[in-house]
TORKOL-4160 file (C-alpha; in steps of 0.2 Angstrom, whole numbers, padded with zeros to 4 digits, m for minus):
244
<pt num="1" X="0000" Y="0000" Z="0000"/>
<pt num="2" X="0007" Y="0017" Z="m0005"/>
<pt num="3" X="0011" Y="0028" Z="0010"/>
<pt num="4" X="0000" Y="0043" Z="0012"/>
<pt num="5" X="0007" Y="0060" Z="0017"/>
<pt num="6" X="0002" Y="0058" Z="0035"/>
<pt num="7" X="0011" Y="0041" Z="0036"/>
<pt num="8" X="0027" Y="0048" Z="0028"/>
<pt num="9" X="0027" Y="0062" Z="0040"/>
<pt num="10" X="0026" Y="0051" Z="0055"/>
<pt num="11" X="0039" Y="0039" Z="0048"/>
<pt num="12" X="0051" Y="0054" Z="0048"/>
<pt num="13" X="0045" Y="0060" Z="0065"/>
<pt num="14" X="0059" Y="0054" Z="0076"/>
<pt num="15" X="0066" Y="0067" Z="0088"/>
<pt num="16" X="0083" Y="0066" Z="0097"/>
<pt num="17" X="0083" Y="0052" Z="0110"/>
<pt num="18" X="0093" Y="0055" Z="0126"/>
<pt num="19" X="0092" Y="0037" Z="0132"/>
<pt num="20" X="0082" Y="0021" Z="0131"/>
<pt num="21" X="0079" Y="0014" Z="0148"/>
<pt num="22" X="0079" Y="m0005" Z="0153"/>
<pt num="23" X="0061" Y="m0010" Z="0149"/>
<pt num="24" X="0050" Y="m0014" Z="0164"/>
<pt num="25" X="0031" Y="m0016" Z="0165"/>
<pt num="26" X="0027" Y="m0002" Z="0177"/>
<pt num="27" X="0011" Y="0006" Z="0172"/>
<pt num="28" X="0012" Y="0024" Z="0167"/>
<pt num="29" X="m0003" Y="0035" Z="0163"/>
<pt num="30" X="0001" Y="0047" Z="0148"/>
<pt num="31" X="m0005" Y="0065" Z="0148"/>
<pt num="32" X="0002" Y="0080" Z="0139"/>
<pt num="33" X="0002" Y="0091" Z="0154"/>
<pt num="34" X="m0001" Y="0109" Z="0155"/>
<pt num="35" X="0016" Y="0117" Z="0154"/>
<pt num="36" X="0021" Y="0122" Z="0137"/>
<pt num="37" X="0037" Y="0129" Z="0128"/>
<pt num="38" X="0038" Y="0145" Z="0118"/>
<pt num="39" X="0031" Y="0136" Z="0103"/>
<pt num="40" X="0015" Y="0131" Z="0114"/>
<pt num="41" X="0021" Y="0113" Z="0113"/>
<pt num="42" X="0017" Y="0103" Z="0129"/>
<pt num="43" X="0033" Y="0100" Z="0139"/>
<pt num="44" X="0027" Y="0082" Z="0144"/>
<pt num="45" X="0025" Y="0078" Z="0125"/>
<pt num="46" X="0042" Y="0084" Z="0121"/>
<pt num="47" X="0049" Y="0074" Z="0136"/>
<pt num="48" X="0040" Y="0058" Z="0130"/>
<pt num="49" X="0048" Y="0059" Z="0112"/>
<pt num="50" X="0065" Y="0062" Z="0120"/>
<pt num="51" X="0064" Y="0047" Z="0131"/>
<pt num="52" X="0054" Y="0034" Z="0121"/>
<pt num="53" X="0058" Y="0039" Z="0103"/>
<pt num="54" X="0070" Y="0024" Z="0103"/>
<pt num="55" X="0054" Y="0013" Z="0104"/>
<pt num="56" X="0047" Y="0022" Z="0089"/>
<pt num="57" X="0034" Y="0030" Z="0101"/>
<pt num="58" X="0029" Y="0048" Z="0099"/>
<pt num="59" X="0018" Y="0061" Z="0106"/>
<pt num="60" X="0023" Y="0075" Z="0093"/>
<pt num="61" X="0027" Y="0075" Z="0075"/>
<pt num="62" X="0043" Y="0084" Z="0070"/>
<pt num="63" X="0035" Y="0092" Z="0055"/>
<pt num="64" X="0034" Y="0111" Z="0058"/>
<pt num="65" X="0017" Y="0119" Z="0056"/>
<pt num="66" X="0009" Y="0103" Z="0054"/>
<pt num="67" X="m0006" Y="0097" Z="0064"/>
<pt num="68" X="m0012" Y="0079" Z="0063"/>
<pt num="69" X="m0030" Y="0075" Z="0068"/>
<pt num="70" X="m0033" Y="0058" Z="0076"/>
<pt num="71" X="m0049" Y="0050" Z="0082"/>
<pt num="72" X="m0051" Y="0036" Z="0094"/>
<pt num="73" X="m0065" Y="0024" Z="0088"/>
<pt num="74" X="m0071" Y="0014" Z="0103"/>
<pt num="75" X="m0089" Y="0013" Z="0098"/>
<pt num="76" X="m0101" Y="0021" Z="0086"/>
<pt num="77" X="m0112" Y="0035" Z="0093"/>
<pt num="78" X="m0119" Y="0041" Z="0076"/>
<pt num="79" X="m0107" Y="0055" Z="0073"/>
<pt num="80" X="m0093" Y="0047" Z="0062"/>
<pt num="81" X="m0102" Y="0050" Z="0046"/>
<pt num="82" X="m0104" Y="0068" Z="0049"/>
<pt num="83" X="m0086" Y="0069" Z="0054"/>
<pt num="84" X="m0081" Y="0061" Z="0038"/>
<pt num="85" X="m0092" Y="0073" Z="0028"/>
<pt num="86" X="m0082" Y="0087" Z="0036"/>
<pt num="87" X="m0065" Y="0080" Z="0033"/>
<pt num="88" X="m0070" Y="0077" Z="0015"/>
<pt num="89" X="m0076" Y="0094" Z="0013"/>
<pt num="90" X="m0060" Y="0102" Z="0020"/>
<pt num="91" X="m0048" Y="0090" Z="0011"/>
<pt num="92" X="m0041" Y="0083" Z="0027"/>
<pt num="93" X="m0034" Y="0066" Z="0030"/>
<pt num="94" X="m0035" Y="0059" Z="0048"/>
<pt num="95" X="m0030" Y="0044" Z="0058"/>
<pt num="96" X="m0044" Y="0033" Z="0065"/>
<pt num="97" X="m0039" Y="0021" Z="0079"/>
<pt num="98" X="m0050" Y="0006" Z="0079"/>
<pt num="99" X="m0055" Y="m0006" Z="0092"/>
<pt num="100" X="m0059" Y="m0024" Z="0087"/>
<pt num="101" X="m0077" Y="m0021" Z="0091"/>
<pt num="102" X="m0078" Y="m0006" Z="0080"/>
<pt num="103" X="m0069" Y="m0015" Z="0066"/>
<pt num="104" X="m0081" Y="m0029" Z="0067"/>
<pt num="105" X="m0097" Y="m0019" Z="0068"/>
<pt num="106" X="m0095" Y="m0004" Z="0058"/>
<pt num="107" X="m0089" Y="m0011" Z="0041"/>
<pt num="108" X="m0097" Y="0003" Z="0030"/>
<pt num="109" X="m0089" Y="0017" Z="0040"/>
<pt num="110" X="m0072" Y="0008" Z="0040"/>
<pt num="111" X="m0073" Y="0005" Z="0022"/>
<pt num="112" X="m0077" Y="0023" Z="0019"/>
<pt num="113" X="m0062" Y="0029" Z="0030"/>
<pt num="114" X="m0051" Y="0019" Z="0018"/>
<pt num="115" X="m0059" Y="0024" Z="0002"/>
<pt num="116" X="m0058" Y="0043" Z="0007"/>
<pt num="117" X="m0039" Y="0041" Z="0011"/>
<pt num="118" X="m0039" Y="0041" Z="0030"/>
<pt num="119" X="m0027" Y="0030" Z="0040"/>
<pt num="120" X="m0033" Y="0016" Z="0051"/>
<pt num="121" X="m0024" Y="0014" Z="0067"/>
<pt num="122" X="m0024" Y="0000" Z="0080"/>
<pt num="123" X="m0032" Y="0003" Z="0097"/>
<pt num="124" X="m0032" Y="m0015" Z="0103"/>
<pt num="125" X="m0043" Y="m0029" Z="0099"/>
<pt num="126" X="m0052" Y="m0028" Z="0116"/>
<pt num="127" X="m0046" Y="m0011" Z="0122"/>
<pt num="128" X="m0036" Y="m0019" Z="0136"/>
<pt num="129" X="m0023" Y="m0010" Z="0146"/>
<pt num="130" X="m0007" Y="m0018" Z="0138"/>
<pt num="131" X="0004" Y="m0017" Z="0154"/>
<pt num="132" X="m0009" Y="m0027" Z="0163"/>
<pt num="133" X="m0006" Y="m0041" Z="0151"/>
<pt num="134" X="0008" Y="m0054" Z="0148"/>
<pt num="135" X="0020" Y="m0051" Z="0133"/>
<pt num="136" X="0011" Y="m0065" Z="0124"/>
<pt num="137" X="m0006" Y="m0058" Z="0128"/>
<pt num="138" X="m0001" Y="m0040" Z="0123"/>
<pt num="139" X="0005" Y="m0047" Z="0106"/>
<pt num="140" X="m0011" Y="m0056" Z="0103"/>
<pt num="141" X="m0021" Y="m0040" Z="0108"/>
<pt num="142" X="m0011" Y="m0030" Z="0094"/>
<pt num="143" X="m0009" Y="m0044" Z="0081"/>
<pt num="144" X="m0027" Y="m0051" Z="0081"/>
<pt num="145" X="m0034" Y="m0035" Z="0077"/>
<pt num="146" X="m0020" Y="m0032" Z="0064"/>
<pt num="147" X="m0024" Y="m0048" Z="0056"/>
<pt num="148" X="m0043" Y="m0045" Z="0056"/>
<pt num="149" X="m0041" Y="m0029" Z="0047"/>
<pt num="150" X="m0029" Y="m0035" Z="0035"/>
<pt num="151" X="m0040" Y="m0051" Z="0031"/>
<pt num="152" X="m0057" Y="m0041" Z="0030"/>
<pt num="153" X="m0052" Y="m0025" Z="0023"/>
<pt num="154" X="m0035" Y="m0028" Z="0014"/>
<pt num="155" X="m0027" Y="m0014" Z="0025"/>
<pt num="156" X="m0011" Y="m0016" Z="0034"/>
<pt num="157" X="m0011" Y="m0005" Z="0050"/>
<pt num="158" X="0006" Y="0003" Z="0056"/>
<pt num="159" X="0001" Y="0014" Z="0071"/>
<pt num="160" X="m0004" Y="0009" Z="0088"/>
<pt num="161" X="m0012" Y="0019" Z="0102"/>
<pt num="162" X="m0012" Y="0013" Z="0119"/>
<pt num="163" X="m0030" Y="0010" Z="0127"/>
<pt num="164" X="m0034" Y="0021" Z="0142"/>
<pt num="165" X="m0017" Y="0030" Z="0139"/>
<pt num="166" X="m0009" Y="0017" Z="0149"/>
<pt num="167" X="0008" Y="0011" Z="0144"/>
<pt num="168" X="0025" Y="0004" Z="0151"/>
<pt num="169" X="0042" Y="0002" Z="0144"/>
<pt num="170" X="0040" Y="m0017" Z="0141"/>
<pt num="171" X="0023" Y="m0014" Z="0132"/>
<pt num="172" X="0031" Y="0000" Z="0121"/>
<pt num="173" X="0044" Y="m0014" Z="0117"/>
<pt num="174" X="0031" Y="m0026" Z="0113"/>
<pt num="175" X="0022" Y="m0014" Z="0101"/>
<pt num="176" X="0039" Y="m0011" Z="0092"/>
<pt num="177" X="0042" Y="m0029" Z="0090"/>
<pt num="178" X="0025" Y="m0031" Z="0082"/>
<pt num="179" X="0031" Y="m0019" Z="0068"/>
<pt num="180" X="0021" Y="m0004" Z="0075"/>
<pt num="181" X="0025" Y="0014" Z="0079"/>
<pt num="182" X="0016" Y="0020" Z="0095"/>
<pt num="183" X="0007" Y="0037" Z="0093"/>
<pt num="184" X="0000" Y="0046" Z="0109"/>
<pt num="185" X="m0005" Y="0064" Z="0107"/>
<pt num="186" X="0001" Y="0082" Z="0111"/>
<pt num="187" X="m0017" Y="0089" Z="0115"/>
<pt num="188" X="m0033" Y="0081" Z="0120"/>
<pt num="189" X="m0048" Y="0088" Z="0130"/>
<pt num="190" X="m0062" Y="0080" Z="0139"/>
<pt num="191" X="m0074" Y="0076" Z="0125"/>
<pt num="192" X="m0078" Y="0058" Z="0127"/>
<pt num="193" X="m0091" Y="0060" Z="0141"/>
<pt num="194" X="m0107" Y="0058" Z="0130"/>
<pt num="195" X="m0118" Y="0064" Z="0145"/>
<pt num="196" X="m0107" Y="0079" Z="0149"/>
<pt num="197" X="m0102" Y="0087" Z="0132"/>
<pt num="198" X="m0091" Y="0102" Z="0131"/>
<pt num="199" X="m0100" Y="0119" Z="0126"/>
<pt num="200" X="m0097" Y="0121" Z="0107"/>
<pt num="201" X="m0089" Y="0138" Z="0110"/>
<pt num="202" X="m0078" Y="0132" Z="0124"/>
<pt num="203" X="m0072" Y="0117" Z="0114"/>
<pt num="204" X="m0068" Y="0128" Z="0099"/>
<pt num="205" X="m0058" Y="0140" Z="0109"/>
<pt num="206" X="m0048" Y="0126" Z="0118"/>
<pt num="207" X="m0044" Y="0117" Z="0102"/>
<pt num="208" X="m0039" Y="0133" Z="0093"/>
<pt num="209" X="m0029" Y="0140" Z="0108"/>
<pt num="210" X="m0019" Y="0124" Z="0110"/>
<pt num="211" X="m0013" Y="0123" Z="0092"/>
<pt num="212" X="0006" Y="0120" Z="0091"/>
<pt num="213" X="0019" Y="0114" Z="0078"/>
<pt num="214" X="0020" Y="0096" Z="0076"/>
<pt num="215" X="0003" Y="0093" Z="0086"/>
<pt num="216" X="m0005" Y="0076" Z="0086"/>
<pt num="217" X="m0023" Y="0080" Z="0091"/>
<pt num="218" X="m0034" Y="0067" Z="0099"/>
<pt num="219" X="m0053" Y="0068" Z="0097"/>
<pt num="220" X="m0066" Y="0056" Z="0101"/>
<pt num="221" X="m0079" Y="0053" Z="0087"/>
<pt num="222" X="m0093" Y="0049" Z="0100"/>
<pt num="223" X="m0093" Y="0068" Z="0104"/>
<pt num="224" X="m0108" Y="0078" Z="0097"/>
<pt num="225" X="m0098" Y="0094" Z="0101"/>
<pt num="226" X="m0083" Y="0088" Z="0090"/>
<pt num="227" X="m0095" Y="0083" Z="0076"/>
<pt num="228" X="m0102" Y="0101" Z="0076"/>
<pt num="229" X="m0086" Y="0111" Z="0078"/>
<pt num="230" X="m0074" Y="0101" Z="0067"/>
<pt num="231" X="m0076" Y="0112" Z="0052"/>
<pt num="232" X="m0073" Y="0128" Z="0062"/>
<pt num="233" X="m0058" Y="0120" Z="0071"/>
<pt num="234" X="m0050" Y="0116" Z="0054"/>
<pt num="235" X="m0053" Y="0133" Z="0048"/>
<pt num="236" X="m0046" Y="0141" Z="0064"/>
<pt num="237" X="m0030" Y="0130" Z="0063"/>
<pt num="238" X="m0027" Y="0135" Z="0045"/>
<pt num="239" X="m0030" Y="0153" Z="0049"/>
<pt num="240" X="m0016" Y="0152" Z="0062"/>
<pt num="241" X="m0004" Y="0146" Z="0048"/>
<pt num="242" X="m0005" Y="0127" Z="0051"/>
<pt num="243" X="m0006" Y="0114" Z="0038"/>
<pt num="244" X="m0020" Y="0101" Z="0043"/>
């Protein structure tokens, strides 16, 4: 399969690595933090790249003025088609991280993602926290979904996102051994609570104000707010001079 521009950008995204530490299985909860550098990049995302780039694990892309939009697809809440409509209208390619349940139940939407040039990412067959599994179980969690998508959609996934944002050095190593690159994110906000959705104006302001070079933006497609404001978010990011 020919690499898309997003795929190529992420392949080239390695930043300097200070050290690769001995892998252990201590559970670490990822977050981008609040403190930012002069380019508005979260310091914790920068530190993640520096520490774990040797595992092909990234929270930021190295591409200046580029923002990559990603969605976690745990289940369908009726908004993905509208999100895809907006992405098509704006000429944006995104990454959709699928769980096994989503890949099995939402065939039409997954086929549309592929047909419209988006990237499918691996979010785990059962959305299990990898550090709580043995190395063999973690590999099965990754590769069973990989094989399902390959066999049923003819698509070979390359990027993994840790369920629940929980990782360990040993789990990062397992993901790398499976031939995957790990993608976290450099900005996310609380958008996944379907019964407590952000105000549209508030959500738009947060997503616009947080923009930064090399951003990997995490959104959830179950969010009614995201579906409504996505077009305006893309317009605002472009007005700030970013490529989306």
